[in-house]
C-alpha positions in Angstrom: 0.0 0.0 0.0 1.5 3.3 -1.1 1.7 6.2 1.5 -1.0 8.6 0.5 -2.4 12.0 1.7 -5.9 12.8 0.4 -7.2 16.3 1.2 -10.8 17.3 0.4 -12.1 20.9 0.5 -15.8 21.5 0.5 -16.9 24.3 -1.9 -13.6 25.4 -3.5 -14.2 26.0 -7.2 -11.7 25.5 -10.0 -11.6 29.2 -10.9 -10.4 30.1 -7.4 -7.6 27.6 -7.0 -5.0 29.8 -8.7 -6.3 32.8 -6.8 -3.6 34.9 -5.3 -4.8 33.8 -1.8 -4.7 30.1 -2.6 -1.7 28.4 -4.2 -0.8 24.8 -3.6 2.8 23.7 -3.2 2.4 20.8 -5.6 4.4 19.9 -8.8 1.3 19.7 -11.1 -1.2 22.3 -12.0 -4.8 21.7 -10.9 -7.2 20.1 -13.4 -10.9 20.9 -13.8 -13.3 18.5 -12.1 -16.9 18.4 -13.3 -19.4 17.6 -10.4 -22.6 15.8 -10.7 -26.0 17.5 -10.4 -26.9 17.5 -6.7 -25.6 18.6 -3.3 -23.0 17.2 -1.0 -24.7 13.9 -0.5 -24.5 13.2 -4.2 -20.9 14.3 -4.6 -19.7 12.3 -1.6 -21.3 9.1 -2.7 -19.8 9.5 -6.2 -16.2 10.4 -5.3 -15.9 7.7 -2.7 -17.3 4.9 -4.9 -16.8 5.9 -8.5 -20.4 5.3 -9.3 -23.2 7.7 -10.3 -26.4 8.1 -8.2 -28.4 5.9 -10.5 -26.0 3.1 -9.7 -25.8 3.6 -5.9 -29.4 4.8 -5.4 -28.1 7.7 -3.2 -28.6 11.2 -4.4 -30.4 13.4 -1.9 -30.4 13.2 1.9 -34.0 12.0 1.9 -35.6 9.4 -0.4 -39.4 9.0 -1.0 -40.2 5.8 0.9 -43.2 6.1 3.2 -43.2 2.4 4.0 -39.7 2.6 5.7 -39.8 6.2 7.1 -38.6 6.5 10.7 -41.2 9.3 11.0 -44.2 7.2 10.1 -45.8 8.4 13.4 -46.0 11.9 12.0 -48.3 10.8 9.2 -51.4 12.7 10.5 -53.6 15.0 8.5 -53.9 17.2 11.6 -50.1 18.0 11.3 -50.7 19.0 7.8 -53.3 21.5 8.9 -50.9 22.7 11.6 -48.2 23.2 9.0 -50.5 25.3 6.9 -51.5 27.5 9.8 -47.8 28.0 10.8 -46.9 29.0 7.2 -49.2 32.0 7.6 -48.0 32.9 11.0 -45.5 35.7 11.9 -41.9 35.0 11.2 -40.8 34.8 14.8 -43.5 32.2 15.6 -42.6 30.2 12.5 -39.0 30.1 13.6 -39.8 29.0 17.1 -42.2 26.3 15.8 -39.5 25.0 13.4 -36.9 24.8 16.2 -39.2 23.1 18.7 -40.5 20.7 16.1 -37.0 19.8 14.8 -35.5 19.2 18.2 -38.5 17.1 19.3 -38.4 15.0 16.1 -34.6 14.5 16.5 -35.1 13.3 20.1 -38.0 11.0 19.3 -36.4 9.6 16.1 -33.3 8.7 18.1 -35.4 7.1 20.8 -37.5 5.1 18.3 -34.7 4.2 16.0 -31.3 5.1 17.6 -29.4 4.4 14.3 -31.6 6.8 12.4 -31.4 10.0 14.3 -31.5 12.8 11.8 -31.7 16.6 11.4 -34.8 17.3 9.3 -33.8 20.8 8.5 -36.9 22.9 7.6 -38.9 20.1 6.1 -42.6 20.5 7.1 -43.4 18.1 9.9 -46.4 16.7 8.1 -44.2 15.7 5.1 -41.5 13.7 7.0 -43.6 10.5 7.1 -43.2 10.3 3.3 -39.4 10.2 3.5 -36.5 8.0 4.7 -33.1 9.5 5.4 -29.9 7.9 4.3 -27.1 7.1 6.7 -25.5 10.5 6.9 -21.9 9.4 7.5 -20.6 7.8 4.3 -17.4 7.0 6.1 -19.0 4.3 8.2 -18.8 0.6 7.2 -21.4 -0.6 4.8 -23.0 2.8 4.4 -24.0 2.2 0.8 -25.0 -1.5 1.3 -23.5 -3.7 -1.5 -21.7 -0.7 -3.0 -18.1 -0.5 -1.6 -16.7 2.9 -0.7 -13.1 3.7 -0.5 -13.3 3.4 3.3 -14.8 -0.1 3.0 -11.9 -1.1 0.8 -9.3 0.3 3.1 -10.8 -1.6 6.1 -11.1 -4.9 4.2 -7.4 -4.6 3.2 -6.3 -3.9 6.8 -4.8 -0.6 5.8 -3.5 1.7 8.5 -5.6 4.7 7.6 -7.3 7.6 9.3 -10.1 9.8 8.3 -10.4 13.2 9.9 -13.3 15.5 9.1 -17.1 15.9 9.1 -19.1 14.8 11.0 -16.7 13.9 13.8 -14.3 16.8 13.4 -16.1 19.9 12.0 -13.6 22.8 12.6 -10.8 23.3 10.0 -8.1 24.1 12.6 -8.8 20.9 14.4 -8.6 18.9 11.1 -5.2 20.5 10.4 -3.9 19.8 13.9 -5.1 16.1 14.0 -3.9 15.7 10.4 -0.3 16.7 11.3 -0.4 14.1 13.9 -1.9 11.4 11.6 0.8 11.9 9.0 3.4 10.6 11.5 1.2 7.7 12.6 -0.8 6.4 9.5 0.0 5.2 6.0 -3.1 6.7 4.4 -4.6 10.0 5.7 -7.9 11.4 4.4 -8.8 14.9 5.6 -11.9 16.9 5.0 -12.0 20.7 5.3 -15.7 21.9 5.2 -15.9 25.4 6.7 -15.4 27.3 3.4 -18.7 26.0 2.0 -20.8 27.4 4.9 -18.9 30.7 4.8 -19.6 31.1 1.0 -23.3 30.3 1.5 -23.6 32.9 4.3 -21.3 35.7 3.2 -20.8 35.1 -0.6 -18.1 33.8 -2.8 -16.1 37.1 -3.1 -16.6 38.2 0.5 -13.8 39.2 2.8 -14.7 36.2 5.1 -14.3 33.8 2.2 -11.0 35.3 1.2 -9.7 35.1 4.7 -10.8 31.4 4.9 -9.0 30.7 1.6 -5.8 32.2 3.1 -6.1 30.0 6.2 -6.8 26.9 4.2 -3.8 27.6 2.0 -1.5 27.7 5.0 -3.1 24.6 6.6 -2.9 22.5 3.5 0.7 23.5 2.5 1.8 22.7 6.1 0.3 19.2 5.6 1.9 18.8 2.2 5.3 19.8 3.5 5.2 17.5 6.5 3.9 14.5 4.4 6.5 14.9 1.6 9.4 15.3 4.1 8.3 12.1 5.8 7.3 10.2 2.7 9.4 11.3 -0.3 7.8 8.7 -2.6 4.2 9.3 -1.3 1.3 10.7 -3.2 -0.6 13.8 -2.3 -4.1 14.5 -3.8 -6.0 17.7 -3.1 -9.5 18.1 -4.5 -12.9 19.7 -4.0 -16.5 18.6 -4.7 -18.0 21.7 -6.3 -17.7 25.4 -6.9 -20.0 28.1 -5.6 -22.0 30.8 -7.5 -23.2 34.1 -6.3 -27.0 34.3 -5.7 -28.7 37.1 -7.6 -32.4 36.1 -7.7 -34.9 34.0 -5.9 -38.1 32.2 -7.1 -41.0 31.4 -4.9 -41.9 28.2 -6.6 -43.9 27.0 -3.6 -46.1 30.1 -3.5 -46.9 29.8 -7.2 -47.8 26.1 -7.0 -49.9 26.7 -3.9 -52.1 29.1 -5.9 -53.3 26.1 -8.0 -56.6 24.4 -7.0 -54.6 21.4 -5.7 -53.7 20.0 -2.2 -50.1 19.2 -1.4 -50.1 15.8 0.2 -53.4 14.7 -1.5 -53.1 15.6 -5.2 -49.3 15.7 -5.2 -46.3 15.8 -2.9 -43.6 18.6 -3.2 -40.1 18.9 -1.9 -38.3 22.3 -2.3 -34.5 22.1 -2.4 -32.4 25.2 -2.7 -32.0 24.9 -6.5 -34.6 22.4 -7.3 -38.3 21.7 -6.8 -39.3 18.0 -7.0 -42.8 16.6 -7.3 -44.6 13.3 -6.9 -48.0 13.1 -8.6 -51.1 11.3 -7.2 -53.5 12.6 -9.9 -53.3 13.3 -13.6 -54.7 16.8 -13.0 -51.9 17.7 -10.6 -49.2 16.5 -13.1 -50.8 18.4 -15.9 -51.3 21.7 -14.0 -48.0 21.8 -12.2 -46.1 20.9 -15.4 -47.8 23.6 -17.3 -47.1 26.2 -14.5 -43.4 25.3 -14.2 -43.0 25.8 -17.9 -44.1 29.4 -17.5 -41.5 30.2 -14.8 -38.5 32.1 -16.0 -35.2 31.2 -14.4 -35.6 27.5 -14.4 -36.5 24.4 -16.5 -37.9 20.9 -16.1 -35.3 18.2 -16.6 -36.5 15.7 -19.2 -35.8 12.0 -19.2 -32.9 12.3 -21.7 -31.2 14.9 -19.6 -31.6 12.9 -16.4 -30.0 9.9 -18.2 -27.0 12.0 -19.3 -26.6 13.2 -15.7 -26.7 9.7 -14.2 -30.0 10.4 -12.5 -32.1 7.9 -14.4 -33.5 6.1 -11.3 -35.6 3.0 -11.6 -38.1 4.2 -9.1 -39.6 7.5 -7.9 -37.4 7.9 -4.8 -36.4 11.4 -5.9 -39.4 12.6 -7.7 -41.6 12.2 -10.8 -40.6 15.6 -12.0 -37.5 17.8 -11.2 -37.5 21.5 -11.8 -34.0 23.0 -11.8 -33.3 26.7 -11.5 -30.6 28.6 -13.5 -27.3 29.5 -12.0 -27.6 32.5 -9.8 -31.2 31.7 -8.8 -32.5 29.9 -5.7 -35.8 28.4 -4.7 -37.0 30.4 -1.7 -38.5 29.5 0.6 -37.0 26.0 0.6 -36.6 23.1 3.0 -32.9 23.8 3.9 -32.4 27.5 4.3 -36.1 28.2 5.1 -36.9 31.8 4.0 -33.2 32.9 4.2 -31.8 33.6 0.8 -28.1 32.5 0.8 -25.5 34.7 -0.9 -23.7 31.7 -2.4 -25.1 28.5 -3.7 -24.2 25.3 -5.6 -26.3 22.5 -6.9 -26.8 24.0 -10.4 -26.4 22.2 -13.7 -22.8 20.9 -14.1 -22.4 22.6 -17.4 -21.9 25.9 -15.5 -18.2 26.6 -15.1 -18.8 28.3 -11.7 -19.9 24.9 -10.3 -16.7 23.1 -11.3 -14.3 21.7 -8.7 -10.6 20.9 -9.0 -8.1 18.1 -8.4 -4.3 18.5 -8.0 -1.6 15.9 -7.2 2.2 15.9 -6.6 3.3 12.9 -8.8 2.4 11.7 -12.2 -0.1 14.2 -13.7 -3.6 13.3 -14.8 -3.4 13.0 -18.6 -6.5 15.1 -19.2 -7.3 18.7 -18.3 -10.9 18.0 -17.3 -12.4 14.9 -15.6 -15.7 14.1 -14.1 -16.5 13.3 -10.4 -16.9 9.6 -11.0 -13.3 9.4 -12.3 -11.8 10.6 -9.0 -12.2 7.2 -7.3 -9.9 5.5 -9.9 -7.3 8.1 -9.2 -7.4 7.3 -5.5 -7.2 3.5 -6.2 -4.2 4.0 -8.5 -2.4 6.2 -6.0 -2.9 3.8 -3.2 -1.6 0.9 -5.4 -4.8 -1.2 -4.9 -5.3 -3.9 -7.5 
């Protein structure tokens, strides 16, 4: 097994890697990495397995699966009425309701199914009974069932490796400190720096806070590279990210427009509002027809057709992630949504991968990658080759 240092940075786009405040001390120039359509859950499952979401069945944090939902006990029409009342209440009351509901659900979910405790974000309480969460920590054994992750392979080979990052270690300075220690103790070190992503969401891509974080990350990662290469002259260093980030300029209230139709959410259809997507499950032909017609009139977004979903590796064999997916254009967000609530972020990802602002990067210190652009599902093979796994 070859000595290897793998460093992952959440939210650092390709266009910013050669920024004056971020320069890696590696022998090869960074290459462009095209992400998949989706959020962190999608990128993580792809990069650690080499398989697209349609192959692993994992794309979003929640899958439509009422029969296996740990929140089956929330499937009451009275909660639906309560959600509708709260939606019309003053903002402070809505915020309090969401906090109390979320904490209560987290506690009770952990009590009923300890292995399925989950933060439901701002998903309406009455909708949770329709969904099942995936195991949130992809670094755990058997997380994707029969699909092996890089971590499964390292364990099965008895490799002396260590992963340091989310969810166990959340702060970048702690990842750096523990990473410096791990370099002296382990053969394979995998580190995850995740704070940049949240800073860019909150303050924006070109904000002072984001630039300061880039400078800090630059120092942290070059420290790690220097120590690793001095201790392992023949070792491999790989530094990469999962997606870029785009400035948010517009918001679309898709939920408000759909609610104006003479249809009932939860009866005629089911909706789920992501930050850059609106997804629908249809229970009646009228709902499918009316909602499709409405979405086609909304500027700043488009419905993803079957051919497009196939090309994106999202041609699922079931309806786990929706019968219809409406994707907004780069620079737009769906607001309100079930993750940021009514807060409009200043930076966002999860747009179509054809947008250069969404592209990630990969850089290494030894034999260069022969192409200037690769896709997210090709990263796994680079890991395997670097590690010397056959």
